Biopython code that builds the backbone (N, CA, C, O; Angstrom):
import numpy as np
from Bio.PDB.StructureBuilder import StructureBuilder

atoms = [
    (1, "MET", "N", (0.843, -1.166, 0.000)),
    (1, "MET", "CA", (0.000, 0.000, 0.000)),
    (1, "MET", "C", (0.895, 1.239, 0.000)),
    (1, "MET", "O", (1.763, 1.382, 0.861)),
    (2, "ALA", "N", (0.685, 2.116, -0.950)),
    (2, "ALA", "CA", (1.470, 3.344, -1.042)),
    (2, "ALA", "C", (1.042, 4.308, 0.057)),
    (2, "ALA", "O", (-0.145, 4.437, 0.356)),
    (3, "MET", "N", (2.002, 4.972, 0.644)),
    (3, "MET", "CA", (1.724, 5.930, 1.714)),
    (3, "MET", "C", (1.887, 7.334, 1.166)),
    (3, "MET", "O", (2.713, 7.572, 0.285)),
    (4, "SER", "N", (1.103, 8.261, 1.683)),
    (4, "SER", "CA", (1.261, 9.659, 1.298)),
    (4, "SER", "C", (1.467, 10.488, 2.557)),
    (4, "SER", "O", (1.005, 10.122, 3.638)),
    (5, "THR", "N", (2.153, 11.592, 2.409)),
    (5, "THR", "CA", (2.441, 12.480, 3.523)),
    (5, "THR", "C", (1.335, 13.521, 3.630)),
    (5, "THR", "O", (0.897, 14.092, 2.631)),
    (6, "THR", "N", (0.899, 13.754, 4.848)),
    (6, "THR", "CA", (-0.118, 14.764, 5.110)),
    (6, "THR", "C", (0.427, 15.712, 6.166)),
    (6, "THR", "O", (0.995, 15.275, 7.167)),
    (7, "THR", "N", (0.257, 16.991, 5.944)),
    (7, "THR", "CA", (0.675, 17.991, 6.922)),
    (7, "THR", "C", (-0.545, 18.410, 7.724)),
    (7, "THR", "O", (-1.611, 18.673, 7.167)),
    (8, "LEU", "N", (-0.380, 18.469, 9.024)),
    (8, "LEU", "CA", (-1.471, 18.817, 9.914)),
    (8, "LEU", "C", (-1.030, 19.970, 10.798)),
    (8, "LEU", "O", (0.056, 19.928, 11.376)),
    (9, "ARG", "N", (-1.849, 20.986, 10.906)),
    (9, "ARG", "CA", (-1.526, 22.124, 11.775)),
    (9, "ARG", "C", (-2.362, 22.031, 13.047)),
    (9, "ARG", "O", (-3.587, 21.928, 12.996)),
    (10, "LEU", "N", (-1.679, 22.069, 14.182)),
    (10, "LEU", "CA", (-2.335, 22.014, 15.485)),
    (10, "LEU", "C", (-1.779, 23.114, 16.370)),
    (10, "LEU", "O", (-0.611, 23.486, 16.257)),
    (11, "ASP", "N", (-2.613, 23.626, 17.241)),
    (11, "ASP", "CA", (-2.162, 24.544, 18.271)),
    (11, "ASP", "C", (-1.090, 23.817, 19.090)),
    (11, "ASP", "O", (-1.266, 22.654, 19.452)),
    (12, "SER", "N", (0.002, 24.492, 19.377)),
    (12, "SER", "CA", (1.131, 23.858, 20.082)),
    (12, "SER", "C", (0.728, 23.282, 21.436)),
    (12, "SER", "O", (1.142, 22.180, 21.793)),
    (13, "ASP", "N", (-0.079, 24.028, 22.188)),
    (13, "ASP", "CA", (-0.517, 23.538, 23.499)),
    (13, "ASP", "C", (-1.389, 22.295, 23.353)),
    (13, "ASP", "O", (-1.229, 21.328, 24.099)),
    (14, "LEU", "N", (-2.312, 22.321, 22.388)),
    (14, "LEU", "CA", (-3.170, 21.162, 22.139)),
    (14, "LEU", "C", (-2.329, 19.955, 21.754)),
    (14, "LEU", "O", (-2.545, 18.854, 22.260)),
    (15, "LYS", "N", (-1.377, 20.160, 20.862)),
    (15, "LYS", "CA", (-0.511, 19.064, 20.423)),
    (15, "LYS", "C", (0.211, 18.443, 21.620)),
    (15, "LYS", "O", (0.267, 17.220, 21.755)),
    (16, "GLY", "N", (0.755, 19.284, 22.475)),
    (16, "GLY", "CA", (1.463, 18.779, 23.651)),
    (16, "GLY", "C", (0.560, 17.971, 24.569)),
    (16, "GLY", "O", (0.950, 16.913, 25.063)),
    (17, "ARG", "N", (-0.654, 18.474, 24.797)),
    (17, "ARG", "CA", (-1.590, 17.764, 25.678)),
    (17, "ARG", "C", (-1.986, 16.410, 25.097)),
    (17, "ARG", "O", (-2.023, 15.410, 25.814)),
    (18, "ILE", "N", (-2.283, 16.377, 23.788)),
    (18, "ILE", "CA", (-2.727, 15.094, 23.230)),
    (18, "ILE", "C", (-1.567, 14.117, 23.074)),
    (18, "ILE", "O", (-1.757, 12.908, 23.214)),
    (19, "GLU", "N", (-0.369, 14.623, 22.785)),
    (19, "GLU", "CA", (0.787, 13.715, 22.701)),
    (19, "GLU", "C", (1.052, 13.060, 24.053)),
    (19, "GLU", "O", (1.404, 11.882, 24.118)),
    (20, "LYS", "N", (0.884, 13.821, 25.129)),
    (20, "LYS", "CA", (1.089, 13.267, 26.471)),
    (20, "LYS", "C", (0.066, 12.166, 26.749)),
    (20, "LYS", "O", (0.417, 11.105, 27.267)),
    (21, "LYS", "N", (-1.203, 12.420, 26.404)),
    (21, "LYS", "CA", (-2.246, 11.419, 26.627)),
    (21, "LYS", "C", (-2.021, 10.192, 25.752)),
    (21, "LYS", "O", (-2.214, 9.062, 26.200)),
    (22, "LEU", "N", (-1.615, 10.414, 24.509)),
    (22, "LEU", "CA", (-1.372, 9.293, 23.605)),
    (22, "LEU", "C", (-0.177, 8.457, 24.058)),
    (22, "LEU", "O", (-0.180, 7.235, 23.910)),
    (23, "LYS", "N", (0.840, 9.115, 24.609)),
    (23, "LYS", "CA", (2.024, 8.394, 25.089)),
    (23, "LYS", "C", (1.625, 7.388, 26.161)),
    (23, "LYS", "O", (2.152, 6.277, 26.208)),
    (24, "ASP", "N", (0.684, 7.787, 27.026)),
    (24, "ASP", "CA", (0.209, 6.888, 28.083)),
    (24, "ASP", "C", (-0.477, 5.649, 27.518)),
    (24, "ASP", "O", (-0.524, 4.611, 28.179)),
    (25, "THR", "N", (-1.012, 5.751, 26.293)),
    (25, "THR", "CA", (-1.682, 4.601, 25.668)),
    (25, "THR", "C", (-0.757, 3.843, 24.727)),
    (25, "THR", "O", (-1.130, 2.802, 24.187)),
    (26, "GLY", "N", (0.455, 4.367, 24.530)),
    (26, "GLY", "CA", (1.402, 3.715, 23.634)),
    (26, "GLY", "C", (1.231, 4.087, 22.170)),
    (26, "GLY", "O", (1.799, 3.435, 21.293)),
    (27, "LEU", "N", (0.456, 5.125, 21.899)),
    (27, "LEU", "CA", (0.247, 5.564, 20.518)),
    (27, "LEU", "C", (1.002, 6.853, 20.238)),
    (27, "LEU", "O", (1.134, 7.716, 21.107)),
    (28, "SER", "N", (1.492, 6.968, 19.018)),
    (28, "SER", "CA", (2.062, 8.235, 18.568)),
    (28, "SER", "C", (0.932, 9.065, 17.970)),
    (28, "SER", "O", (-0.160, 8.553, 17.723)),
    (29, "LEU", "N", (1.197, 10.329, 17.743)),
    (29, "LEU", "CA", (0.216, 11.204, 17.107)),
    (29, "LEU", "C", (-0.134, 10.669, 15.719)),
    (29, "LEU", "O", (-1.303, 10.640, 15.336)),
    (30, "ASN", "N", (0.873, 10.252, 14.979)),
    (30, "ASN", "CA", (0.648, 9.698, 13.645)),
    (30, "ASN", "C", (-0.214, 8.434, 13.709)),
    (30, "ASN", "O", (-1.140, 8.273, 12.914)),
    (31, "ALA", "N", (0.091, 7.540, 14.653)),
    (31, "ALA", "CA", (-0.681, 6.302, 14.787)),
    (31, "ALA", "C", (-2.137, 6.600, 15.136)),
    (31, "ALA", "O", (-3.049, 5.938, 14.641)),
    (32, "TYR", "N", (-2.349, 7.601, 15.990)),
    (32, "TYR", "CA", (-3.713, 7.969, 16.377)),
    (32, "TYR", "C", (-4.513, 8.459, 15.172)),
    (32, "TYR", "O", (-5.646, 8.029, 14.957)),
    (33, "PHE", "N", (-3.920, 9.360, 14.390)),
    (33, "PHE", "CA", (-4.641, 9.883, 13.228)),
    (33, "PHE", "C", (-4.870, 8.792, 12.182)),
    (33, "PHE", "O", (-5.903, 8.781, 11.513)),
    (34, "THR", "N", (-3.916, 7.881, 12.039)),
    (34, "THR", "CA", (-4.104, 6.756, 11.117)),
    (34, "THR", "C", (-5.244, 5.864, 11.606)),
    (34, "THR", "O", (-6.086, 5.440, 10.815)),
    (35, "LEU", "N", (-5.270, 5.583, 12.902)),
    (35, "LEU", "CA", (-6.336, 4.782, 13.497)),
    (35, "LEU", "C", (-7.698, 5.441, 13.272)),
    (35, "LEU", "O", (-8.650, 4.779, 12.858)),
    (36, "ALA", "N", (-7.786, 6.734, 13.544)),
    (36, "ALA", "CA", (-9.054, 7.449, 13.359)),
    (36, "ALA", "C", (-9.477, 7.443, 11.891)),
    (36, "ALA", "O", (-10.656, 7.269, 11.584)),
    (37, "ALA", "N", (-8.518, 7.632, 10.986)),
    (37, "ALA", "CA", (-8.829, 7.636, 9.552)),
    (37, "ALA", "C", (-9.325, 6.266, 9.093)),
    (37, "ALA", "O", (-10.276, 6.175, 8.316)),
    (38, "ARG", "N", (-8.683, 5.206, 9.572)),
    (38, "ARG", "CA", (-9.117, 3.850, 9.183)),
    (38, "ARG", "C", (-10.515, 3.545, 9.707)),
    (38, "ARG", "O", (-11.326, 2.933, 9.011)),
    (39, "GLN", "N", (-10.791, 3.969, 10.923)),
    (39, "GLN", "CA", (-12.123, 3.739, 11.479)),
    (39, "GLN", "C", (-13.184, 4.557, 10.740)),
    (39, "GLN", "O", (-14.306, 4.087, 10.551)),
    (40, "LEU", "N", (-12.843, 5.756, 10.327)),
    (40, "LEU", "CA", (-13.760, 6.555, 9.508)),
    (40, "LEU", "C", (-14.069, 5.820, 8.209)),
    (40, "LEU", "O", (-15.216, 5.789, 7.763)),
    (41, "ASP", "N", (-13.052, 5.237, 7.613)),
    (41, "ASP", "CA", (-13.226, 4.478, 6.374)),
    (41, "ASP", "C", (-14.078, 3.228, 6.612)),
    (41, "ASP", "O", (-14.979, 2.937, 5.825)),
    (42, "ILE", "N", (-13.804, 2.495, 7.678)),
    (42, "ILE", "CA", (-14.523, 1.250, 7.977)),
    (42, "ILE", "C", (-15.978, 1.523, 8.387)),
    (42, "ILE", "O", (-16.904, 0.888, 7.882)),
    (43, "GLN", "N", (-16.162, 2.473, 9.307)),
    (43, "GLN", "CA", (-17.493, 2.728, 9.862)),
    (43, "GLN", "C", (-18.332, 3.665, 9.000)),
    (43, "GLN", "O", (-19.560, 3.673, 9.092)),
    (44, "GLY", "N", (-17.666, 4.449, 8.168)),
    (44, "GLY", "CA", (-18.393, 5.413, 7.351)),
    (44, "GLY", "C", (-18.900, 6.604, 8.140)),
    (44, "GLY", "O", (-19.799, 7.317, 7.693)),
    (45, "LYS", "N", (-18.323, 6.819, 9.318)),
    (45, "LYS", "CA", (-18.705, 7.953, 10.163)),
    (45, "LYS", "C", (-17.538, 8.277, 11.086)),
    (45, "LYS", "O", (-16.603, 7.487, 11.215)),
    (46, "ILE", "N", (-17.595, 9.425, 11.719)),
    (46, "ILE", "CA", (-16.560, 9.786, 12.685)),
    (46, "ILE", "C", (-16.649, 8.783, 13.831)),
    (46, "ILE", "O", (-17.725, 8.604, 14.401)),
    (47, "PRO", "N", (-15.549, 8.128, 14.179)),
    (47, "PRO", "CA", (-15.591, 6.993, 15.104)),
    (47, "PRO", "C", (-15.617, 7.349, 16.590)),
    (47, "PRO", "O", (-15.233, 6.533, 17.427)),
    (48, "PHE", "N", (-16.055, 8.529, 16.917)),
    (48, "PHE", "CA", (-16.140, 8.910, 18.318)),
    (48, "PHE", "C", (-17.153, 10.027, 18.462)),
    (48, "PHE", "O", (-17.498, 10.698, 17.490)),
    (49, "GLU", "N", (-17.626, 10.220, 19.681)),
    (49, "GLU", "CA", (-18.578, 11.281, 19.966)),
    (49, "GLU", "C", (-17.849, 12.620, 19.933)),
    (49, "GLU", "O", (-16.766, 12.757, 20.502)),
    (50, "ILE", "N", (-18.439, 13.594, 19.274)),
    (50, "ILE", "CA", (-17.832, 14.917, 19.195)),
    (50, "ILE", "C", (-18.473, 15.799, 20.259)),
    (50, "ILE", "O", (-19.691, 15.975, 20.288)),
    (51, "LYS", "N", (-17.648, 16.341, 21.119)),
    (51, "LYS", "CA", (-18.115, 17.243, 22.167)),
    (51, "LYS", "C", (-17.415, 18.578, 22.007)),
    (51, "LYS", "O", (-16.299, 18.654, 21.493)),
    (52, "THR", "N", (-18.073, 19.606, 22.444)),
    (52, "THR", "CA", (-17.469, 20.929, 22.424)),
    (52, "THR", "C", (-17.276, 21.396, 23.859)),
    (52, "THR", "O", (-17.973, 20.932, 24.762)),
    (53, "PRO", "N", (-16.351, 22.295, 24.075)),
    (53, "PRO", "CA", (-16.156, 22.794, 25.437)),
    (53, "PRO", "C", (-17.420, 23.394, 26.035)),
    (53, "PRO", "O", (-17.598, 23.389, 27.253)),
    (54, "SER", "N", (-18.303, 23.915, 25.177)),
    (54, "SER", "CA", (-19.521, 24.531, 25.689)),
    (54, "SER", "C", (-20.477, 23.518, 26.298)),
    (54, "SER", "O", (-21.424, 23.910, 26.980)),
    (55, "GLU", "N", (-20.256, 22.215, 26.073)),
    (55, "GLU", "CA", (-21.112, 21.208, 26.680)),
    (55, "GLU", "C", (-20.861, 21.097, 28.181)),
    (55, "GLU", "O", (-21.689, 20.561, 28.918)),
    (56, "LYS", "N", (-19.732, 21.599, 28.620)),
    (56, "LYS", "CA", (-19.471, 21.634, 30.050)),
    (56, "LYS", "C", (-20.291, 22.799, 30.611)),
    (56, "LYS", "O", (-20.158, 23.926, 30.134)),
    (57, "PRO", "N", (-21.134, 22.548, 31.611)),
    (57, "PRO", "CA", (-21.990, 23.625, 32.114)),
    (57, "PRO", "C", (-21.184, 24.808, 32.651)),
    (57, "PRO", "O", (-20.177, 24.635, 33.337)),
    (58, "THR", "N", (-21.646, 25.991, 32.326)),
    (58, "THR", "CA", (-21.024, 27.201, 32.856)),
    (58, "THR", "C", (-21.468, 27.382, 34.304)),
    (58, "THR", "O", (-22.383, 26.703, 34.770)),
    (59, "GLN", "N", (-20.827, 28.283, 34.999)),
    (59, "GLN", "CA", (-21.219, 28.554, 36.380)),
    (59, "GLN", "C", (-22.649, 29.075, 36.422)),
    (59, "GLN", "O", (-23.400, 28.755, 37.344)),
    (60, "GLU", "N", (-23.026, 29.870, 35.437)),
    (60, "GLU", "CA", (-24.395, 30.395, 35.369)),
    (60, "GLU", "C", (-25.409, 29.248, 35.245)),
    (60, "GLU", "O", (-26.454, 29.264, 35.895)),
    (61, "THR", "N", (-25.093, 28.264, 34.415)),
    (61, "THR", "CA", (-25.979, 27.111, 34.250)),
    (61, "THR", "C", (-26.050, 26.296, 35.535)),
    (61, "THR", "O", (-27.131, 25.877, 35.947)),
    (62, "LEU", "N", (-24.899, 26.069, 36.169)),
    (62, "LEU", "CA", (-24.880, 25.314, 37.426)),
    (62, "LEU", "C", (-25.693, 26.026, 38.507)),
    (62, "LEU", "O", (-26.403, 25.382, 39.280)),
    (63, "ASP", "N", (-25.587, 27.358, 38.557)),
    (63, "ASP", "CA", (-26.366, 28.137, 39.523)),
    (63, "ASP", "C", (-27.864, 28.001, 39.255)),
    (63, "ASP", "O", (-28.655, 27.863, 40.188)),
    (64, "ALA", "N", (-28.252, 28.042, 37.979)),
    (64, "ALA", "CA", (-29.667, 27.907, 37.612)),
    (64, "ALA", "C", (-30.198, 26.528, 37.989)),
    (64, "ALA", "O", (-31.331, 26.401, 38.454)),
    (65, "ILE", "N", (-29.386, 25.501, 37.791)),
    (65, "ILE", "CA", (-29.791, 24.139, 38.164)),
    (65, "ILE", "C", (-29.977, 24.041, 39.674)),
    (65, "ILE", "O", (-30.959, 23.471, 40.151)),
    (66, "LEU", "N", (-29.033, 24.600, 40.419)),
    (66, "LEU", "CA", (-29.118, 24.572, 41.878)),
    (66, "LEU", "C", (-30.361, 25.317, 42.366)),
    (66, "LEU", "O", (-31.046, 24.850, 43.276)),
    (67, "LEU", "N", (-30.651, 26.462, 41.770)),
    (67, "LEU", "CA", (-31.836, 27.241, 42.130)),
    (67, "LEU", "C", (-33.110, 26.440, 41.850)),
    (67, "LEU", "O", (-34.015, 26.402, 42.683)),
    (68, "ALA", "N", (-33.181, 25.807, 40.690)),
    (68, "ALA", "CA", (-34.357, 25.005, 40.339)),
    (68, "ALA", "C", (-34.531, 23.835, 41.303)),
    (68, "ALA", "O", (-35.652, 23.521, 41.705)),
    (69, "GLN", "N", (-33.429, 23.193, 41.672)),
    (69, "GLN", "CA", (-33.509, 22.072, 42.614)),
    (69, "GLN", "C", (-33.977, 22.545, 43.989)),
    (69, "GLN", "O", (-34.774, 21.872, 44.642)),
    (70, "ALA", "N", (-33.485, 23.692, 44.423)),
    (70, "ALA", "CA", (-33.892, 24.235, 45.720)),
    (70, "ALA", "C", (-35.385, 24.557, 45.721)),
    (70, "ALA", "O", (-36.068, 24.340, 46.722)),
    (71, "LYS", "N", (-35.890, 25.073, 44.600)),
    (71, "LYS", "CA", (-37.329, 25.353, 44.493)),
    (71, "LYS", "C", (-38.126, 24.054, 44.487)),
    (71, "LYS", "O", (-39.174, 23.971, 45.128)),
    (72, "ASP", "N", (-37.645, 23.041, 43.771)),
    (72, "ASP", "CA", (-38.329, 21.743, 43.724)),
    (72, "ASP", "C", (-38.411, 21.101, 45.103)),
    (72, "ASP", "O", (-39.409, 20.463, 45.438)),
    (73, "GLU", "N", (-37.358, 21.270, 45.903)),
    (73, "GLU", "CA", (-37.308, 20.662, 47.235)),
    (73, "GLU", "C", (-38.031, 21.501, 48.286)),
    (73, "GLU", "O", (-38.159, 21.079, 49.435)),
    (74, "GLY", "N", (-38.504, 22.690, 47.898)),
    (74, "GLY", "CA", (-39.192, 23.554, 48.843)),
    (74, "GLY", "C", (-38.259, 24.291, 49.779)),
    (74, "GLY", "O", (-38.701, 24.845, 50.785)),
    (75, "ILE", "N", (-36.977, 24.307, 49.464)),
    (75, "ILE", "CA", (-35.996, 24.995, 50.307)),
    (75, "ILE", "C", (-36.189, 26.502, 50.207)),
    (75, "ILE", "O", (-36.057, 27.222, 51.196)),
    (76, "ILE", "N", (-36.498, 26.965, 49.014)),
    (76, "ILE", "CA", (-36.820, 28.376, 48.802)),
    (76, "ILE", "C", (-38.146, 28.435, 48.044)),
    (76, "ILE", "O", (-38.489, 27.500, 47.321)),
    (77, "PRO", "N", (-38.896, 29.538, 48.208)),
    (77, "PRO", "CA", (-40.191, 29.616, 47.527)),
    (77, "PRO", "C", (-40.033, 29.661, 46.007)),
    (77, "PRO", "O", (-39.097, 30.261, 45.478)),
    (78, "ASP", "N", (-40.963, 29.018, 45.331)),
    (78, "ASP", "CA", (-40.950, 29.008, 43.867)),
    (78, "ASP", "C", (-41.768, 30.192, 43.370)),
    (78, "ASP", "O", (-42.997, 30.141, 43.319)),
    (79, "ASP", "N", (-41.063, 31.256, 43.005)),
    (79, "ASP", "CA", (-41.728, 32.461, 42.511)),
    (79, "ASP", "C", (-41.719, 32.531, 40.984)),
    (79, "ASP", "O", (-41.944, 33.591, 40.401)),
    (80, "THR", "N", (-41.458, 31.401, 40.350)),
    (80, "THR", "CA", (-41.423, 31.345, 38.897)),
    (80, "THR", "C", (-42.841, 31.489, 38.363)),
    (80, "THR", "O", (-43.735, 30.753, 38.781)),
    (81, "PRO", "N", (-43.058, 32.433, 37.439)),
    (81, "PRO", "CA", (-44.420, 32.606, 36.916)),
    (81, "PRO", "C", (-44.845, 31.418, 36.053)),
    (81, "PRO", "O", (-44.021, 30.783, 35.395)),
    (82, "SER", "N", (-46.134, 31.137, 36.070)),
    (82, "SER", "CA", (-46.683, 30.116, 35.175)),
    (82, "SER", "C", (-47.833, 30.750, 34.405)),
    (82, "SER", "O", (-48.445, 31.716, 34.860)),
    (83, "PHE", "N", (-48.111, 30.205, 33.257)),
    (83, "PHE", "CA", (-49.093, 30.808, 32.363)),
    (83, "PHE", "C", (-50.061, 29.751, 31.860)),
    (83, "PHE", "O", (-49.703, 28.589, 31.671)),
    (84, "THR", "N", (-51.309, 30.192, 31.647)),
    (84, "THR", "CA", (-52.321, 29.281, 31.122)),
    (84, "THR", "C", (-52.427, 29.366, 29.606)),
    (84, "THR", "O", (-53.001, 28.489, 28.959)),
    (85, "ASN", "N", (-51.863, 30.437, 29.048)),
    (85, "ASN", "CA", (-51.862, 30.550, 27.583)),
    (85, "ASN", "C", (-50.708, 31.439, 27.134)),
    (85, "ASN", "O", (-50.110, 32.158, 27.935)),
    (86, "SER", "N", (-50.411, 31.379, 25.855)),
    (86, "SER", "CA", (-49.256, 32.107, 25.325)),
    (86, "SER", "C", (-49.455, 33.617, 25.364)),
    (86, "SER", "O", (-48.484, 34.361, 25.502)),
    (87, "LYS", "N", (-50.680, 34.075, 25.245)),
    (87, "LYS", "CA", (-50.942, 35.518, 25.268)),
    (87, "LYS", "C", (-50.523, 36.114, 26.614)),
    (87, "LYS", "O", (-49.882, 37.164, 26.661)),
    (88, "LYS", "N", (-50.887, 35.444, 27.700)),
    (88, "LYS", "CA", (-50.503, 35.925, 29.035)),
    (88, "LYS", "C", (-48.982, 35.895, 29.216)),
    (88, "LYS", "O", (-48.409, 36.772, 29.862)),
    (89, "MET", "N", (-48.345, 34.890, 28.646)),
    (89, "MET", "CA", (-46.893, 34.797, 28.742)),
    (89, "MET", "C", (-46.234, 35.963, 28.006)),
    (89, "MET", "O", (-45.302, 36.576, 28.527)),
    (90, "ILE", "N", (-46.706, 36.268, 26.818)),
    (90, "ILE", "CA", (-46.138, 37.371, 26.032)),
    (90, "ILE", "C", (-46.344, 38.698, 26.752)),
    (90, "ILE", "O", (-45.444, 39.538, 26.772)),
    (91, "GLU", "N", (-47.526, 38.894, 27.346)),
    (91, "GLU", "CA", (-47.784, 40.115, 28.118)),
    (91, "GLU", "C", (-46.788, 40.234, 29.268)),
    (91, "GLU", "O", (-46.255, 41.313, 29.525)),
    (92, "TYR", "N", (-46.542, 39.132, 29.954)),
    (92, "TYR", "CA", (-45.594, 39.128, 31.071)),
    (92, "TYR", "C", (-44.182, 39.468, 30.593)),
    (92, "TYR", "O", (-43.484, 40.265, 31.221)),
    (93, "ILE", "N", (-43.771, 38.869, 29.496)),
    (93, "ILE", "CA", (-42.424, 39.117, 28.966)),
    (93, "ILE", "C", (-42.260, 40.580, 28.586)),
    (93, "ILE", "O", (-41.237, 41.191, 28.894)),
    (94, "LYS", "N", (-43.257, 41.144, 27.921)),
    (94, "LYS", "CA", (-43.189, 42.561, 27.528)),
    (94, "LYS", "C", (-43.118, 43.457, 28.761)),
    (94, "LYS", "O", (-42.351, 44.420, 28.789)),
    (95, "LYS", "N", (-43.917, 43.141, 29.784)),
    (95, "LYS", "CA", (-43.918, 43.926, 31.018)),
    (95, "LYS", "C", (-42.548, 43.862, 31.692)),
    (95, "LYS", "O", (-42.014, 44.888, 32.113)),
    (96, "ARG", "N", (-41.979, 42.657, 31.796)),
    (96, "ARG", "CA", (-40.658, 42.497, 32.426)),
    (96, "ARG", "C", (-39.570, 43.202, 31.630)),
    (96, "ARG", "O", (-38.643, 43.771, 32.208)),
    (97, "ALA", "N", (-39.681, 43.166, 30.297)),
    (97, "ALA", "CA", (-38.683, 43.826, 29.450)),
    (97, "ALA", "C", (-38.684, 45.326, 29.707)),
    (97, "ALA", "O", (-37.624, 45.949, 29.768)),
    (98, "LYS", "N", (-39.872, 45.907, 29.858)),
    (98, "LYS", "CA", (-39.963, 47.350, 30.145)),
    (98, "LYS", "C", (-39.367, 47.666, 31.511)),
    (98, "LYS", "O", (-38.697, 48.684, 31.684)),
    (99, "GLU", "N", (-39.615, 46.787, 32.482)),
    (99, "GLU", "CA", (-39.069, 46.988, 33.826)),
    (99, "GLU", "C", (-37.544, 46.939, 33.827)),
    (99, "GLU", "O", (-36.897, 47.618, 34.625)),
    (100, "LEU", "N", (-36.982, 46.147, 32.946)),
    (100, "LEU", "CA", (-35.528, 45.965, 32.918)),
    (100, "LEU", "C", (-34.802, 47.002, 32.070)),
    (100, "LEU", "O", (-33.571, 47.038, 32.061)),
    (101, "GLU", "N", (-35.542, 47.840, 31.359)),
    (101, "GLU", "CA", (-34.896, 48.866, 30.505)),
    (101, "GLU", "C", (-34.209, 49.925, 31.324)),
    (101, "GLU", "O", (-33.622, 50.852, 30.766)),
]
sb = StructureBuilder()
sb.init_structure("model")
sb.init_model(0)
sb.init_chain("A")
sb.init_seg("    ")
for serial, (resi, resn, name, xyz) in enumerate(atoms, 1):
    if name == "N":
        sb.init_residue(resn, " ", resi, " ")
    sb.init_atom(name, np.array(xyz, "f"), 0.0, 1.0, " ", f" {name:<3s}", serial, name[0])
structure = sb.get_structure()
């Protein structure tokens, strides 16, 4: 099988981090990319789950989850508005928007 050379550009810090992790598994960077490429060819799809850093909850999200849990448990009063129809919800949103201006 003929081999071809491919040039890959990576952020230096990223390269260092992944080379360290790959070293622990006994793989080189080249071997890892070859493995991933072969699996893409065999499976016909990217052979791993793709995650983005944004999937890690932000502090704001964690705070919102904690607040919701505290309301569910009755630790703090649930002052979250509820609506019986969309018209009332839109009226509430418009009113709150004016208050926040």
